[in-house]
MITOR-187010 format. One record per residue (C-alpha): residue in one letter; chain; residue number from 0; x, y, z. Coordinates in nm, 3 decimals. Each point is the difference from the previous one (the first is absolute). Example, Ala and Ser with C-alpha at 12.3 -4.5 7.8 and 13.67 -1.06 7.14 Angstrom:
% MITOR-187010
<site><resn>a</resn><chain>A</chain><resi>0</resi><east>1.230</east><north>-0.450</north><up>0.780</up></site>
<site><resn>s</resn><chain>A</chain><resi>1</resi><east>0.137</east><north>0.344</north><up>-0.066</up></site>
% end
This chain:
% MITOR-187010
<site><resn>x</resn><chain>A</chain><resi>0</resi><east>1.067</east><north>0.465</north><up>-4.238</up></site>
<site><resn>x</resn><chain>A</chain><resi>1</resi><east>0.258</east><north>0.083</north><up>-0.264</up></site>
<site><resn>x</resn><chain>A</chain><resi>2</resi><east>0.246</east><north>0.263</north><up>-0.108</up></site>
<site><resn>x</resn><chain>A</chain><resi>3</resi><east>-0.105</east><north>0.236</north><up>-0.274</up></site>
<site><resn>x</resn><chain>A</chain><resi>4</resi><east>0.284</east><north>-0.132</north><up>-0.214</up></site>
<site><resn>x</resn><chain>A</chain><resi>5</resi><east>-0.121</east><north>-0.361</north><up>0.031</up></site>
<site><resn>x</resn><chain>A</chain><resi>6</resi><east>-0.361</east><north>0.101</north><up>-0.058</up></site>
<site><resn>x</resn><chain>A</chain><resi>7</resi><east>0.089</east><north>0.188</north><up>-0.319</up></site>
<site><resn>x</resn><chain>A</chain><resi>8</resi><east>0.224</east><north>-0.284</north><up>-0.118</up></site>
<site><resn>x</resn><chain>A</chain><resi>9</resi><east>-0.278</east><north>-0.256</north><up>0.046</up></site>
<site><resn>x</resn><chain>A</chain><resi>10</resi><east>-0.253</east><north>0.217</north><up>-0.182</up></site>
<site><resn>x</resn><chain>A</chain><resi>11</resi><east>0.243</east><north>0.037</north><up>-0.290</up></site>
<site><resn>x</resn><chain>A</chain><resi>12</resi><east>0.061</east><north>-0.376</north><up>-0.001</up></site>
<site><resn>x</resn><chain>A</chain><resi>13</resi><east>-0.375</east><north>-0.061</north><up>-0.030</up></site>
<site><resn>x</resn><chain>A</chain><resi>14</resi><east>-0.024</east><north>0.222</north><up>-0.308</up></site>
<site><resn>x</resn><chain>A</chain><resi>15</resi><east>0.307</east><north>-0.161</north><up>-0.155</up></site>
<site><resn>x</resn><chain>A</chain><resi>16</resi><east>-0.143</east><north>-0.347</north><up>0.057</up></site>
<site><resn>x</resn><chain>A</chain><resi>17</resi><east>-0.331</east><north>0.105</north><up>-0.158</up></site>
<site><resn>x</resn><chain>A</chain><resi>18</resi><east>0.166</east><north>0.144</north><up>-0.309</up></site>
<site><resn>x</resn><chain>A</chain><resi>19</resi><east>-0.100</east><north>-0.171</north><up>-0.325</up></site>
<site><resn>x</resn><chain>A</chain><resi>20</resi><east>-0.008</east><north>0.103</north><up>-0.366</up></site>
<site><resn>x</resn><chain>A</chain><resi>21</resi><east>-0.294</east><north>0.239</north><up>-0.040</up></site>
<site><resn>x</resn><chain>A</chain><resi>22</resi><east>-0.187</east><north>-0.004</north><up>-0.331</up></site>
<site><resn>x</resn><chain>A</chain><resi>23</resi><east>-0.280</east><north>0.231</north><up>0.117</up></site>
<site><resn>x</resn><chain>A</chain><resi>24</resi><east>-0.042</east><north>0.334</north><up>-0.173</up></site>
<site><resn>x</resn><chain>A</chain><resi>25</resi><east>-0.037</east><north>0.172</north><up>0.339</up></site>
<site><resn>x</resn><chain>A</chain><resi>26</resi><east>0.317</east><north>-0.140</north><up>0.155</up></site>
<site><resn>x</resn><chain>A</chain><resi>27</resi><east>-0.009</east><north>0.025</north><up>0.378</up></site>
<site><resn>x</resn><chain>A</chain><resi>28</resi><east>0.311</east><north>0.031</north><up>0.217</up></site>
<site><resn>x</resn><chain>A</chain><resi>29</resi><east>-0.088</east><north>-0.266</north><up>0.258</up></site>
<site><resn>x</resn><chain>A</chain><resi>30</resi><east>-0.249</east><north>-0.262</north><up>0.111</up></site>
<site><resn>x</resn><chain>A</chain><resi>31</resi><east>-0.181</east><north>0.119</north><up>0.311</up></site>
<site><resn>x</resn><chain>A</chain><resi>32</resi><east>-0.171</east><north>-0.201</north><up>0.272</up></site>
<site><resn>x</resn><chain>A</chain><resi>33</resi><east>-0.351</east><north>0.086</north><up>-0.123</up></site>
<site><resn>x</resn><chain>A</chain><resi>34</resi><east>0.068</east><north>-0.137</north><up>-0.349</up></site>
<site><resn>x</resn><chain>A</chain><resi>35</resi><east>0.153</east><north>-0.317</north><up>0.144</up></site>
<site><resn>x</resn><chain>A</chain><resi>36</resi><east>-0.312</east><north>-0.056</north><up>0.211</up></site>
<site><resn>x</resn><chain>A</chain><resi>37</resi><east>-0.229</east><north>0.068</north><up>-0.296</up></site>
<site><resn>x</resn><chain>A</chain><resi>38</resi><east>0.188</east><north>-0.266</north><up>-0.195</up></site>
<site><resn>x</resn><chain>A</chain><resi>39</resi><east>-0.087</east><north>-0.270</north><up>0.256</up></site>
<site><resn>x</resn><chain>A</chain><resi>40</resi><east>-0.354</east><north>0.119</north><up>0.084</up></site>
<site><resn>x</resn><chain>A</chain><resi>41</resi><east>-0.307</east><north>-0.155</north><up>-0.161</up></site>
<site><resn>x</resn><chain>A</chain><resi>42</resi><east>-0.122</east><north>0.250</north><up>-0.261</up></site>
<site><resn>x</resn><chain>A</chain><resi>43</resi><east>0.265</east><north>0.240</north><up>0.130</up></site>
<site><resn>x</resn><chain>A</chain><resi>44</resi><east>-0.199</east><north>0.076</north><up>0.319</up></site>
<site><resn>x</resn><chain>A</chain><resi>45</resi><east>0.276</east><north>0.086</north><up>0.249</up></site>
<site><resn>x</resn><chain>A</chain><resi>46</resi><east>-0.256</east><north>0.053</north><up>0.276</up></site>
<site><resn>x</resn><chain>A</chain><resi>47</resi><east>-0.073</east><north>-0.375</north><up>0.000</up></site>
<site><resn>x</resn><chain>A</chain><resi>48</resi><east>0.358</east><north>-0.098</north><up>0.083</up></site>
<site><resn>x</resn><chain>A</chain><resi>49</resi><east>0.067</east><north>-0.108</north><up>0.357</up></site>
<site><resn>x</resn><chain>A</chain><resi>50</resi><east>0.212</east><north>0.254</north><up>0.186</up></site>
<site><resn>x</resn><chain>A</chain><resi>51</resi><east>0.276</east><north>-0.248</north><up>0.087</up></site>
<site><resn>x</resn><chain>A</chain><resi>52</resi><east>0.120</east><north>-0.014</north><up>-0.362</up></site>
<site><resn>x</resn><chain>A</chain><resi>53</resi><east>0.069</east><north>0.374</north><up>-0.051</up></site>
<site><resn>x</resn><chain>A</chain><resi>54</resi><east>0.155</east><north>0.013</north><up>0.346</up></site>
<site><resn>x</resn><chain>A</chain><resi>55</resi><east>0.229</east><north>-0.292</north><up>-0.085</up></site>
<site><resn>x</resn><chain>A</chain><resi>56</resi><east>0.102</east><north>0.159</north><up>-0.331</up></site>
<site><resn>x</resn><chain>A</chain><resi>57</resi><east>0.081</east><north>0.334</north><up>0.165</up></site>
<site><resn>x</resn><chain>A</chain><resi>58</resi><east>0.204</east><north>-0.177</north><up>0.267</up></site>
<site><resn>x</resn><chain>A</chain><resi>59</resi><east>0.200</east><north>-0.192</north><up>-0.262</up></site>
<site><resn>x</resn><chain>A</chain><resi>60</resi><east>0.069</east><north>0.324</north><up>-0.190</up></site>
<site><resn>x</resn><chain>A</chain><resi>61</resi><east>0.106</east><north>0.200</north><up>0.307</up></site>
<site><resn>x</resn><chain>A</chain><resi>62</resi><east>0.215</east><north>-0.280</north><up>0.142</up></site>
<site><resn>x</resn><chain>A</chain><resi>63</resi><east>0.145</east><north>-0.107</north><up>-0.337</up></site>
<site><resn>x</resn><chain>A</chain><resi>64</resi><east>-0.117</east><north>-0.359</north><up>0.041</up></site>
<site><resn>x</resn><chain>A</chain><resi>65</resi><east>-0.168</east><north>-0.244</north><up>-0.244</up></site>
<site><resn>x</resn><chain>A</chain><resi>66</resi><east>-0.357</east><north>0.086</north><up>-0.087</up></site>
<site><resn>x</resn><chain>A</chain><resi>67</resi><east>-0.267</east><north>-0.217</north><up>0.166</up></site>
<site><resn>x</resn><chain>A</chain><resi>68</resi><east>-0.066</east><north>-0.341</north><up>-0.157</up></site>
<site><resn>x</resn><chain>A</chain><resi>69</resi><east>-0.372</east><north>0.079</north><up>-0.002</up></site>
<site><resn>x</resn><chain>A</chain><resi>70</resi><east>0.067</east><north>0.284</north><up>-0.247</up></site>
<site><resn>x</resn><chain>A</chain><resi>71</resi><east>0.158</east><north>-0.239</north><up>-0.249</up></site>
<site><resn>x</resn><chain>A</chain><resi>72</resi><east>-0.266</east><north>-0.264</north><up>0.059</up></site>
<site><resn>x</resn><chain>A</chain><resi>73</resi><east>-0.291</east><north>0.240</north><up>-0.048</up></site>
<site><resn>x</resn><chain>A</chain><resi>74</resi><east>0.162</east><north>0.157</north><up>-0.308</up></site>
<site><resn>x</resn><chain>A</chain><resi>75</resi><east>0.029</east><north>-0.339</north><up>-0.173</up></site>
<site><resn>x</resn><chain>A</chain><resi>76</resi><east>-0.359</east><north>-0.086</north><up>0.098</up></site>
<site><resn>x</resn><chain>A</chain><resi>77</resi><east>-0.125</east><north>0.328</north><up>-0.150</up></site>
<site><resn>x</resn><chain>A</chain><resi>78</resi><east>0.182</east><north>-0.067</north><up>-0.325</up></site>
<site><resn>x</resn><chain>A</chain><resi>79</resi><east>-0.153</east><north>-0.348</north><up>-0.017</up></site>
<site><resn>x</resn><chain>A</chain><resi>80</resi><east>-0.343</east><north>0.151</north><up>0.063</up></site>
<site><resn>x</resn><chain>A</chain><resi>81</resi><east>-0.002</east><north>0.280</north><up>-0.257</up></site>
<site><resn>x</resn><chain>A</chain><resi>82</resi><east>0.277</east><north>-0.107</north><up>-0.243</up></site>
<site><resn>x</resn><chain>A</chain><resi>83</resi><east>0.150</east><north>0.347</north><up>0.005</up></site>
<site><resn>x</resn><chain>A</chain><resi>84</resi><east>0.360</east><north>0.108</north><up>0.049</up></site>
<site><resn>x</resn><chain>A</chain><resi>85</resi><east>0.080</east><north>0.369</north><up>0.028</up></site>
<site><resn>x</resn><chain>A</chain><resi>86</resi><east>0.321</east><north>0.180</north><up>0.086</up></site>
<site><resn>x</resn><chain>A</chain><resi>87</resi><east>-0.087</east><north>0.028</north><up>0.373</up></site>
<site><resn>x</resn><chain>A</chain><resi>88</resi><east>-0.058</east><north>-0.374</north><up>0.034</up></site>
<site><resn>x</resn><chain>A</chain><resi>89</resi><east>0.315</east><north>-0.088</north><up>-0.191</up></site>
<site><resn>x</resn><chain>A</chain><resi>90</resi><east>0.208</east><north>0.253</north><up>0.195</up></site>
<site><resn>x</resn><chain>A</chain><resi>91</resi><east>-0.130</east><north>-0.122</north><up>0.336</up></site>
<site><resn>x</resn><chain>A</chain><resi>92</resi><east>0.072</east><north>-0.365</north><up>-0.081</up></site>
<site><resn>x</resn><chain>A</chain><resi>93</resi><east>0.348</east><north>0.090</north><up>-0.128</up></site>
<site><resn>x</resn><chain>A</chain><resi>94</resi><east>0.070</east><north>0.192</north><up>0.321</up></site>
<site><resn>x</resn><chain>A</chain><resi>95</resi><east>-0.129</east><north>-0.281</north><up>0.221</up></site>
<site><resn>x</resn><chain>A</chain><resi>96</resi><east>0.212</east><north>-0.265</north><up>-0.171</up></site>
<site><resn>x</resn><chain>A</chain><resi>97</resi><east>0.314</east><north>0.213</north><up>0.001</up></site>
<site><resn>x</resn><chain>A</chain><resi>98</resi><east>-0.031</east><north>0.071</north><up>0.372</up></site>
<site><resn>x</resn><chain>A</chain><resi>99</resi><east>-0.020</east><north>-0.368</north><up>0.094</up></site>
<site><resn>x</resn><chain>A</chain><resi>100</resi><east>0.296</east><north>-0.088</north><up>-0.223</up></site>
<site><resn>x</resn><chain>A</chain><resi>101</resi><east>0.261</east><north>0.030</north><up>0.272</up></site>
<site><resn>x</resn><chain>A</chain><resi>102</resi><east>0.289</east><north>-0.119</north><up>-0.217</up></site>
<site><resn>x</resn><chain>A</chain><resi>103</resi><east>-0.073</east><north>0.270</north><up>-0.259</up></site>
<site><resn>x</resn><chain>A</chain><resi>104</resi><east>0.076</east><north>-0.250</north><up>-0.276</up></site>
<site><resn>x</resn><chain>A</chain><resi>105</resi><east>-0.344</east><north>-0.021</north><up>-0.160</up></site>
<site><resn>x</resn><chain>A</chain><resi>106</resi><east>-0.106</east><north>0.363</north><up>0.010</up></site>
<site><resn>x</resn><chain>A</chain><resi>107</resi><east>-0.268</east><north>0.102</north><up>-0.247</up></site>
<site><resn>x</resn><chain>A</chain><resi>108</resi><east>0.104</east><north>0.296</north><up>-0.213</up></site>
<site><resn>x</resn><chain>A</chain><resi>109</resi><east>-0.186</east><north>0.321</north><up>-0.079</up></site>
<site><resn>x</resn><chain>A</chain><resi>110</resi><east>-0.021</east><north>-0.085</north><up>-0.368</up></site>
<site><resn>x</resn><chain>A</chain><resi>111</resi><east>-0.006</east><north>-0.317</north><up>-0.212</up></site>
<site><resn>x</resn><chain>A</chain><resi>112</resi><east>0.284</east><north>-0.238</north><up>0.088</up></site>
<site><resn>x</resn><chain>A</chain><resi>113</resi><east>0.073</east><north>-0.223</north><up>-0.299</up></site>
<site><resn>x</resn><chain>A</chain><resi>114</resi><east>0.252</east><north>-0.197</north><up>0.205</up></site>
<site><resn>x</resn><chain>A</chain><resi>115</resi><east>-0.254</east><north>-0.103</north><up>0.265</up></site>
<site><resn>x</resn><chain>A</chain><resi>116</resi><east>-0.051</east><north>-0.378</north><up>0.000</up></site>
<site><resn>x</resn><chain>A</chain><resi>117</resi><east>-0.260</east><north>-0.040</north><up>0.272</up></site>
<site><resn>x</resn><chain>A</chain><resi>118</resi><east>-0.278</east><north>-0.217</north><up>-0.142</up></site>
<site><resn>x</resn><chain>A</chain><resi>119</resi><east>-0.279</east><north>0.220</north><up>0.136</up></site>
<site><resn>x</resn><chain>A</chain><resi>120</resi><east>0.154</east><north>0.312</north><up>-0.154</up></site>
<site><resn>x</resn><chain>A</chain><resi>121</resi><east>0.049</east><north>-0.177</north><up>-0.334</up></site>
<site><resn>x</resn><chain>A</chain><resi>122</resi><east>-0.360</east><north>-0.126</north><up>-0.004</up></site>
<site><resn>x</resn><chain>A</chain><resi>123</resi><east>-0.122</east><north>0.353</north><up>0.067</up></site>
<site><resn>x</resn><chain>A</chain><resi>124</resi><east>0.210</east><north>0.138</north><up>-0.285</up></site>
<site><resn>x</resn><chain>A</chain><resi>125</resi><east>-0.127</east><north>-0.270</north><up>-0.235</up></site>
<site><resn>x</resn><chain>A</chain><resi>126</resi><east>-0.362</east><north>0.062</north><up>0.095</up></site>
<site><resn>x</resn><chain>A</chain><resi>127</resi><east>0.043</east><north>0.369</north><up>-0.087</up></site>
<site><resn>x</resn><chain>A</chain><resi>128</resi><east>0.141</east><north>-0.095</north><up>-0.341</up></site>
<site><resn>x</resn><chain>A</chain><resi>129</resi><east>-0.292</east><north>-0.235</north><up>-0.071</up></site>
<site><resn>x</resn><chain>A</chain><resi>130</resi><east>-0.245</east><north>0.274</north><up>0.101</up></site>
<site><resn>x</resn><chain>A</chain><resi>131</resi><east>0.181</east><north>0.245</north><up>-0.228</up></site>
<site><resn>x</resn><chain>A</chain><resi>132</resi><east>-0.024</east><north>-0.251</north><up>-0.286</up></site>
<site><resn>x</resn><chain>A</chain><resi>133</resi><east>-0.377</east><north>-0.027</north><up>0.036</up></site>
<site><resn>x</resn><chain>A</chain><resi>134</resi><east>-0.033</east><north>0.378</north><up>0.005</up></site>
<site><resn>x</resn><chain>A</chain><resi>135</resi><east>0.208</east><north>0.035</north><up>-0.317</up></site>
<site><resn>x</resn><chain>A</chain><resi>136</resi><east>-0.204</east><north>-0.271</north><up>-0.174</up></site>
<site><resn>x</resn><chain>A</chain><resi>137</resi><east>-0.353</east><north>0.084</north><up>0.108</up></site>
<site><resn>x</resn><chain>A</chain><resi>138</resi><east>0.018</east><north>0.352</north><up>0.142</up></site>
<site><resn>x</resn><chain>A</chain><resi>139</resi><east>-0.128</east><north>-0.129</north><up>0.334</up></site>
<site><resn>x</resn><chain>A</chain><resi>140</resi><east>0.144</east><north>-0.187</north><up>0.295</up></site>
<site><resn>x</resn><chain>A</chain><resi>141</resi><east>-0.211</east><north>-0.250</north><up>0.193</up></site>
<site><resn>x</resn><chain>A</chain><resi>142</resi><east>0.283</east><north>-0.227</north><up>0.115</up></site>
<site><resn>x</resn><chain>A</chain><resi>143</resi><east>0.057</east><north>0.180</north><up>0.329</up></site>
<site><resn>x</resn><chain>A</chain><resi>144</resi><east>-0.366</east><north>-0.004</north><up>0.097</up></site>
<site><resn>x</resn><chain>A</chain><resi>145</resi><east>-0.036</east><north>-0.371</north><up>-0.075</up></site>
<site><resn>x</resn><chain>A</chain><resi>146</resi><east>0.336</east><north>-0.148</north><up>0.093</up></site>
<site><resn>x</resn><chain>A</chain><resi>147</resi><east>0.211</east><north>0.238</north><up>0.213</up></site>
<site><resn>x</resn><chain>A</chain><resi>148</resi><east>-0.077</east><north>-0.146</north><up>0.343</up></site>
<site><resn>x</resn><chain>A</chain><resi>149</resi><east>0.037</east><north>-0.359</north><up>-0.116</up></site>
<site><resn>x</resn><chain>A</chain><resi>150</resi><east>0.324</east><north>0.074</north><up>-0.189</up></site>
<site><resn>x</resn><chain>A</chain><resi>151</resi><east>0.167</east><north>0.158</north><up>0.303</up></site>
<site><resn>x</resn><chain>A</chain><resi>152</resi><east>-0.090</east><north>-0.287</north><up>0.232</up></site>
<site><resn>x</resn><chain>A</chain><resi>153</resi><east>-0.009</east><north>-0.306</north><up>-0.231</up></site>
<site><resn>x</resn><chain>A</chain><resi>154</resi><east>0.212</east><north>0.081</north><up>-0.308</up></site>
<site><resn>x</resn><chain>A</chain><resi>155</resi><east>0.048</east><north>-0.364</north><up>-0.098</up></site>
<site><resn>x</resn><chain>A</chain><resi>156</resi><east>-0.373</east><north>-0.034</north><up>-0.053</up></site>
<site><resn>x</resn><chain>A</chain><resi>157</resi><east>-0.063</east><north>0.330</north><up>-0.181</up></site>
<site><resn>x</resn><chain>A</chain><resi>158</resi><east>0.298</east><north>0.085</north><up>-0.221</up></site>
<site><resn>x</resn><chain>A</chain><resi>159</resi><east>-0.039</east><north>-0.293</north><up>-0.243</up></site>
<site><resn>x</resn><chain>A</chain><resi>160</resi><east>-0.351</east><north>0.129</north><up>-0.077</up></site>
<site><resn>x</resn><chain>A</chain><resi>161</resi><east>0.128</east><north>0.356</north><up>-0.034</up></site>
<site><resn>x</resn><chain>A</chain><resi>162</resi><east>0.278</east><north>-0.115</north><up>-0.233</up></site>
<site><resn>x</resn><chain>A</chain><resi>163</resi><east>-0.256</east><north>-0.158</north><up>-0.234</up></site>
<site><resn>x</resn><chain>A</chain><resi>164</resi><east>-0.206</east><north>0.318</north><up>0.004</up></site>
<site><resn>x</resn><chain>A</chain><resi>165</resi><east>0.308</east><north>0.209</north><up>-0.076</up></site>
<site><resn>x</resn><chain>A</chain><resi>166</resi><east>0.085</east><north>-0.206</north><up>-0.309</up></site>
<site><resn>x</resn><chain>A</chain><resi>167</resi><east>-0.350</east><north>0.079</north><up>-0.125</up></site>
<site><resn>x</resn><chain>A</chain><resi>168</resi><east>0.045</east><north>0.369</north><up>0.080</up></site>
<site><resn>x</resn><chain>A</chain><resi>169</resi><east>0.337</east><north>0.017</north><up>-0.175</up></site>
<site><resn>x</resn><chain>A</chain><resi>170</resi><east>-0.160</east><north>-0.126</north><up>-0.321</up></site>
<site><resn>x</resn><chain>A</chain><resi>171</resi><east>-0.232</east><north>0.301</north><up>0.005</up></site>
<site><resn>x</resn><chain>A</chain><resi>172</resi><east>0.281</east><north>0.256</north><up>0.026</up></site>
<site><resn>x</resn><chain>A</chain><resi>173</resi><east>0.072</east><north>0.133</north><up>-0.349</up></site>
<site><resn>x</resn><chain>A</chain><resi>174</resi><east>0.318</east><north>0.192</north><up>0.083</up></site>
<site><resn>x</resn><chain>A</chain><resi>175</resi><east>0.296</east><north>-0.240</north><up>-0.030</up></site>
<site><resn>x</resn><chain>A</chain><resi>176</resi><east>0.218</east><north>0.232</north><up>0.208</up></site>
<site><resn>x</resn><chain>A</chain><resi>177</resi><east>-0.242</east><north>-0.029</north><up>0.292</up></site>
<site><resn>x</resn><chain>A</chain><resi>178</resi><east>0.002</east><north>-0.379</north><up>-0.026</up></site>
<site><resn>x</resn><chain>A</chain><resi>179</resi><east>0.380</east><north>-0.012</north><up>0.005</up></site>
<site><resn>x</resn><chain>A</chain><resi>180</resi><east>0.009</east><north>0.239</north><up>0.299</up></site>
<site><resn>x</resn><chain>A</chain><resi>181</resi><east>-0.246</east><north>-0.213</north><up>0.199</up></site>
<site><resn>x</resn><chain>A</chain><resi>182</resi><east>0.174</east><north>-0.328</north><up>-0.082</up></site>
<site><resn>x</resn><chain>A</chain><resi>183</resi><east>0.336</east><north>0.151</north><up>0.096</up></site>
<site><resn>x</resn><chain>A</chain><resi>184</resi><east>-0.123</east><north>0.101</north><up>0.345</up></site>
<site><resn>x</resn><chain>A</chain><resi>185</resi><east>-0.173</east><north>-0.335</north><up>0.054</up></site>
<site><resn>x</resn><chain>A</chain><resi>186</resi><east>0.323</east><north>-0.181</north><up>-0.088</up></site>
<site><resn>x</resn><chain>A</chain><resi>187</resi><east>0.203</east><north>0.227</north><up>0.229</up></site>
<site><resn>x</resn><chain>A</chain><resi>188</resi><east>-0.229</east><north>-0.088</north><up>0.291</up></site>
<site><resn>x</resn><chain>A</chain><resi>189</resi><east>-0.038</east><north>-0.373</north><up>-0.076</up></site>
<site><resn>x</resn><chain>A</chain><resi>190</resi><east>0.378</east><north>-0.042</north><up>-0.022</up></site>
<site><resn>x</resn><chain>A</chain><resi>191</resi><east>0.017</east><north>0.081</north><up>0.372</up></site>
<site><resn>x</resn><chain>A</chain><resi>192</resi><east>-0.278</east><north>-0.243</north><up>0.094</up></site>
<site><resn>x</resn><chain>A</chain><resi>193</resi><east>0.094</east><north>-0.327</north><up>0.174</up></site>
<site><resn>x</resn><chain>A</chain><resi>194</resi><east>0.019</east><north>-0.307</north><up>-0.225</up></site>
<site><resn>x</resn><chain>A</chain><resi>195</resi><east>-0.295</east><north>-0.164</north><up>0.180</up></site>
<site><resn>x</resn><chain>A</chain><resi>196</resi><east>-0.228</east><north>0.280</north><up>-0.117</up></site>
<site><resn>x</resn><chain>A</chain><resi>197</resi><east>-0.261</east><north>0.196</north><up>0.192</up></site>
<site><resn>x</resn><chain>A</chain><resi>198</resi><east>-0.041</east><north>-0.084</north><up>0.369</up></site>
<site><resn>x</resn><chain>A</chain><resi>199</resi><east>-0.331</east><north>-0.141</north><up>0.116</up></site>
<site><resn>x</resn><chain>A</chain><resi>200</resi><east>-0.031</east><north>0.265</north><up>0.270</up></site>
<site><resn>x</resn><chain>A</chain><resi>201</resi><east>0.162</east><north>0.323</north><up>0.114</up></site>
<site><resn>x</resn><chain>A</chain><resi>202</resi><east>0.019</east><north>0.090</north><up>0.368</up></site>
<site><resn>x</resn><chain>A</chain><resi>203</resi><east>-0.105</east><north>0.341</north><up>0.130</up></site>
<site><resn>x</resn><chain>A</chain><resi>204</resi><east>0.344</east><north>0.154</north><up>-0.050</up></site>
<site><resn>x</resn><chain>A</chain><resi>205</resi><east>0.041</east><north>-0.123</north><up>-0.357</up></site>
<site><resn>x</resn><chain>A</chain><resi>206</resi><east>-0.354</east><north>0.119</north><up>-0.072</up></site>
<site><resn>x</resn><chain>A</chain><resi>207</resi><east>0.123</east><north>0.339</north><up>0.114</up></site>
<site><resn>x</resn><chain>A</chain><resi>208</resi><east>0.294</east><north>-0.022</north><up>-0.238</up></site>
<site><resn>x</resn><chain>A</chain><resi>209</resi><east>-0.247</east><north>-0.096</north><up>-0.273</up></site>
<site><resn>x</resn><chain>A</chain><resi>210</resi><east>-0.183</east><north>0.329</north><up>0.062</up></site>
<site><resn>x</resn><chain>A</chain><resi>211</resi><east>0.321</east><north>0.206</north><up>-0.016</up></site>
<site><resn>x</resn><chain>A</chain><resi>212</resi><east>0.122</east><north>-0.183</north><up>-0.313</up></site>
<site><resn>x</resn><chain>A</chain><resi>213</resi><east>-0.334</east><north>0.063</north><up>-0.166</up></site>
<site><resn>x</resn><chain>A</chain><resi>214</resi><east>0.009</east><north>0.369</north><up>0.092</up></site>
<site><resn>x</resn><chain>A</chain><resi>215</resi><east>0.359</east><north>0.039</north><up>-0.117</up></site>
% end
């Protein structure tokens, strides 16, 4: 039971929480329940999802409460399984994390936040830069397929290897302007990193921030 005003307000809040920078050519105005469920389903088969998850998501939307933990958990598991981050996955994780941040001090933004110092977010940003470097150097990108899941959960183990690969990729880039641009962004991110370097492991919530930082 609810008033129409509260119902409408909670629906609007859901769409605001899901808002994230959209790079798609066919920009869509909102992220609907079906797309959220597809993002956590194996091979996108929504029919295979147990009914308690969609029911829990709808309830959280209508009542304006945090999304179910199982949504976040399954989203991270899917990303580990297929090494793919799309706008729906990033938006859902952003919304989940913002709703559980009761103090509203660590809210994830719609677009890139260069002031963000969360280690997961920074690692995600850096991974995107390293992937971009490989694409500029070789015209392909295999880093995400090979290292994404490990980088988001165990950055201390993976990023030293990726850094060595990136030095090799930078040597193959002929445009000096591109090299300067890449090094500038890498320095901007590394300046915010803790002095002890990459953490050995990221918990589920920082893995989520990794995903959003990567997408941003």
